VOGU-3710 file (C-alpha; in Angstrom, 3 decimals, decimal comma):
1> mggtmdgtrq> 0,000/0,000/0,000  3,065/2,228/-0,081  1,862/4,230/-3,088  -1,724/4,707/-2,017  -1,483/8,456/-1,620  0,500/8,872/-4,850  1,962/12,355/-5,281  0,041/13,659/-2,300  2,067/11,400/-0,031  5,336/12,816/-1,353
11> rrrgdtrqri> 4,272/16,368/-0,527  3,080/15,399/2,935  5,804/13,004/4,044  7,873/15,478/6,035  5,053/16,407/8,414  4,582/14,037/11,392  0,879/14,809/11,747  0,314/14,121/8,070  2,418/10,928/8,205  0,062/9,705/10,922
21> qdvaldlfae> -2,929/10,543/8,714  -1,429/8,722/5,718  -0,504/5,578/7,647  -3,834/5,458/9,480  -5,777/5,803/6,231  -3,698/3,014/4,688  -4,464/0,731/7,635  -8,156/1,664/7,636  -8,277/0,743/3,946  -6,313/-2,513/4,435
31> qgyektslre> -8,153/-4,003/7,386  -11,114/-1,751/8,134  -11,572/1,129/10,538  -13,003/-0,974/13,376  -10,186/-3,533/13,284  -7,399/-0,942/13,327  -6,009/0,133/16,702  -3,926/3,130/17,707  -1,226/0,664/18,721  -1,058/-0,714/15,159
41> iserlevtka> -0,867/2,797/13,759  2,004/3,685/16,097  3,817/0,432/15,255  3,497/1,045/11,512  4,888/4,539/12,088  7,615/3,149/14,364  6,765/5,648/17,099  5,431/5,224/20,646  1,754/5,555/21,476  2,698/8,581/23,569
51> alyyhfrtke> 4,150/10,247/20,466  0,946/9,441/18,581  -1,192/10,840/21,420  0,669/14,127/21,137  -1,149/14,652/17,836  -4,335/12,548/18,131  -6,152/10,948/21,054  -8,471/8,682/19,062  -8,823/7,011/15,683  -11,803/9,215/14,929
61> eilvsvfedl> -9,718/12,337/15,555  -7,292/11,094/12,917  -10,061/10,354/10,420  -11,797/13,689/11,004  -8,497/15,516/10,495  -7,925/13,636/7,212  -11,440/14,522/6,083  -11,062/18,193/7,008  -7,680/18,505/5,290  -8,530/16,664/2,080
71> trpiaeliew> -12,040/18,086/1,640  -11,202/21,692/2,491  -11,310/22,474/-1,259  -14,977/21,362/-1,259  -15,834/23,885/1,460  -13,948/26,563/-0,471  -15,743/25,555/-3,676  -19,139/25,842/-2,004  -18,248/29,285/-0,667  -17,098/30,347/-4,125
81> grqqphtlet> -20,207/28,949/-5,797  -22,555/30,781/-3,445  -21,045/34,073/-4,567  -21,419/33,362/-8,299  -24,399/33,955/-10,594  -26,611/30,879/-11,011  -25,439/30,319/-14,591  -24,531/27,246/-16,617  -20,876/28,344/-16,582  -20,880/28,418/-12,776
91> kqeivrryse> -22,365/24,931/-12,593  -19,895/23,541/-15,119  -17,016/25,072/-13,172  -18,361/23,556/-9,936  -18,379/20,121/-11,565  -14,865/20,581/-12,980  -13,389/21,742/-9,672  -15,192/19,023/-7,740  -13,676/16,430/-10,072  -10,215/17,824/-9,269
101> tlkgasplfr> -10,960/17,680/-5,535  -12,041/14,047/-5,739  -8,858/13,222/-7,624  -6,722/14,783/-4,884  -8,620/13,044/-2,087  -9,198/9,688/-3,789  -7,809/7,503/-0,929  -10,236/9,103/1,518  -13,224/8,711/-0,786  -12,294/5,089/-1,537
111> fmqenqatvr> -12,233/4,448/2,200  -15,627/6,136/2,637  -17,124/4,150/-0,230  -15,877/0,826/1,140  -16,833/1,596/4,766  -20,214/3,293/4,364  -21,794/1,781/7,488  -18,884/2,922/9,655  -18,800/6,382/8,070  -22,492/6,925/8,822
121> elrigemfkn> -21,804/6,381/12,533  -18,851/8,786/12,644  -18,739/12,573/12,551  -17,394/12,594/9,016  -20,686/11,085/7,802  -22,641/14,171/8,842  -19,827/16,474/7,705  -19,814/14,900/4,241  -23,611/15,052/4,010  -23,517/18,791/4,740
131> rmlglrdilv> -20,869/19,338/2,043  -23,010/17,454/-0,486  -26,076/19,509/0,428  -24,035/22,670/-0,103  -23,049/21,566/-3,602  -26,592/20,455/-4,357  -27,984/23,865/-3,510  -25,640/25,477/-6,042  -26,155/22,962/-8,862  -29,897/22,389/-8,561
141> dpdaelvdqv> -32,427/25,060/-9,518  -35,169/24,765/-6,865  -37,904/25,493/-9,424  -36,547/23,032/-12,002  -38,528/20,002/-13,127  -37,851/16,893/-11,047  -36,037/15,166/-13,920  -33,632/18,110/-14,175  -32,995/18,111/-10,443  -32,184/14,406/-10,727
151> rclsamftlh> -29,793/15,122/-13,605  -27,814/17,580/-11,450  -27,634/15,202/-8,519  -26,641/12,395/-10,883  -23,722/14,514/-12,091  -22,286/14,482/-8,567  -22,845/10,746/-8,168  -21,282/10,131/-11,587  -18,073/11,759/-10,367  -18,139/9,631/-7,199
161> agmhvmqdld> -18,817/6,410/-9,076  -16,098/7,232/-11,566  -13,434/6,840/-8,881  -14,463/3,235/-8,256  -16,238/1,751/-11,266  -13,769/3,181/-13,786  -10,933/1,232/-12,168  -12,323/-1,902/-13,848  -12,163/-0,355/-17,330  -9,066/-0,446/-19,493
171> gdpedkrrav> -7,379/2,816/-20,343  -5,306/5,648/-18,987  -6,591/6,850/-15,562  -6,557/10,493/-16,656  -8,467/9,668/-19,854  -11,082/7,841/-17,772  -11,351/10,769/-15,355  -11,888/13,163/-18,262  -14,570/10,868/-19,702  -16,393/10,791/-16,356
181> levatdlvtq> -16,115/14,571/-16,097  -17,563/14,957/-19,605  -20,589/12,823/-18,702  -21,148/14,746/-15,451  -20,845/18,083/-17,262  -23,327/16,919/-19,918  -25,873/16,074/-17,218  -25,620/19,531/-15,661  -25,788/21,180/-19,083  -28,895/19,192/-20,065
191> ahesagrtrq> -30,594/20,090/-16,795  -29,809/23,791/-17,128  -30,886/24,018/-20,763  -34,080/22,059/-20,094  -34,951/24,365/-17,194  -34,352/27,365/-19,488  -36,737/25,996/-22,128  -39,364/25,359/-19,450  -39,138/28,957/-18,218  -39,523/30,285/-21,781
201> ap> -42,531/28,130/-22,591  -45,869/30,037/-22,721
//
């Protein structure tokens, strides 16, 4: 699992707190959150439990810190989106930037996908739900037809699914990511244009 974090790991390696996050996330992915102990995390890091406690007191503290660090761009994206006009260009840019965020935080989102029951019971479950609601409110026109609201929500889920399902398809990872992004962007575009035609209809 040494390359799980890819380039992100290289940038973060020098920071003890971030090394703890990386190793913990690797172990959570390998054997599950519930079966991983702080002792195992400290052993993998080759540090004492006391040294680990200096940074984090519990496994959940580690996971929450990973979530906050890797999904900070989502919070910033929501804040940006709320200040923009409710145009197609804004929605397309939201989808593009969200795709980039998922790419940078892929180990975390893989963990969340594979441990959904655990995530729902932890603080990050509610935190993630609130982030998704924030994006939904920007992408979805409240007065749009139901089918168009579903299209916008499906764009978000398409990006999520792309991180997992696309792994089973042949091809360059970046080409697959671009293909997923194109499909998600098409869904948002269709929804926006359909809503526009509905508003113009007599």
